[in-house]
C-alpha positions in Angstrom: 0.0 0.0 0.0 1.9 3.1 -1.1 0.5 6.4 -0.2 1.9 9.8 -1.2 1.2 13.1 0.6 0.1 15.0 -2.5 -2.2 13.3 -4.9 -3.9 14.1 -8.2 -7.0 16.2 -7.7 -5.7 17.9 -4.4 -5.9 21.6 -4.0 -2.4 23.0 -3.2 -0.7 26.4 -2.6 2.7 27.3 -4.0 5.0 28.2 -1.1 8.3 28.9 -2.9 9.6 30.2 -6.2 8.3 32.7 -8.8 4.7 31.5 -8.6 4.5 32.0 -4.8 1.0 32.2 -3.2 -0.8 30.9 -6.2 -3.3 28.1 -5.7 -4.5 25.3 -8.0 -5.6 21.7 -8.5 -2.9 19.0 -9.0 -3.1 17.6 -12.5 -0.4 15.0 -12.2 2.2 13.7 -9.7 5.6 12.3 -10.7 6.7 10.4 -7.6 10.0 9.2 -9.1 11.3 12.7 -9.8 9.4 14.5 -7.0 7.5 16.8 -9.4 3.8 18.0 -9.6 1.9 19.8 -12.3 -0.6 22.4 -10.9 -3.5 23.8 -13.0 -2.9 27.5 -14.0 0.6 27.7 -12.3 4.1 27.8 -13.8 3.0 28.3 -17.4 5.6 27.6 -20.1 5.5 28.5 -23.8 6.1 25.5 -26.1 6.5 25.4 -29.9 4.7 22.5 -31.5 5.0 21.0 -34.9 1.8 20.4 -36.9 0.3 17.0 -36.0 -3.1 15.2 -36.2 -4.0 16.6 -32.8 -3.0 20.2 -33.7 -2.9 20.6 -37.5 -1.6 24.1 -37.5 1.1 23.7 -34.9 2.4 27.0 -33.4 3.0 28.3 -30.0 1.1 26.7 -27.1 1.1 27.6 -23.4 1.0 24.7 -20.9 1.8 24.1 -17.2 5.3 23.1 -16.4 6.3 20.8 -13.4 7.1 22.2 -10.0 9.1 20.5 -7.3 6.8 18.7 -4.8 8.5 20.5 -1.9 7.4 23.9 -3.2 3.6 23.1 -2.8 1.5 22.7 0.4 -1.8 20.9 0.7 -4.9 23.2 1.2 -7.5 21.9 3.8 -10.6 24.1 4.1 -8.7 26.9 2.4 -5.7 26.8 4.9 -2.3 25.4 4.0 -1.4 22.4 6.3 1.1 19.6 6.6 -0.1 16.1 6.0 0.4 13.1 8.3 -0.7 9.5 8.2 -2.9 7.5 10.5 -2.3 3.8 10.4 -4.8 1.2 11.5 -3.6 -2.3 12.2 -5.4 -5.6 12.9 -4.7 -7.9 15.9 -1.7 -9.5 14.1 0.0 -6.1 13.6 -0.6 -6.1 9.9 -1.5 -2.7 8.3 -5.2 -2.6 7.3 -5.8 1.0 6.4 -3.6 4.1 5.9 -5.4 7.5 6.0 -4.1 11.0 5.3 -4.8 13.5 8.0 -4.4 17.3 8.2 -1.8 18.0 10.9 -3.3 21.5 11.7 -6.8 20.2 12.5 -6.3 16.5 13.0 -9.2 15.8 10.5 -9.0 12.8 8.1 -8.6 13.9 4.5 -9.2 10.5 2.9 
């Protein structure tokens, strides 16, 4: 059971870099490289060749990856750290792992 602190679909706030204090929804998470792509944040201009998807090609703006350490989870509009609550059975085997907001102690999922 692998659980990451930031997941696709979470609302996050940028806490470092040029896009500081911007908020958005996580579009994708790259656990291997420690990167996230956040909707509407860290826009980059890309030049595309004509293709079946984009027959004219041209200049396209899209979101670039941010380091996962530069974003913080938003719980009820407030940035908070994320912890884990582990439930075990009588044999000591992990049954359920839940994410919790450290600021309030509420279960996220």
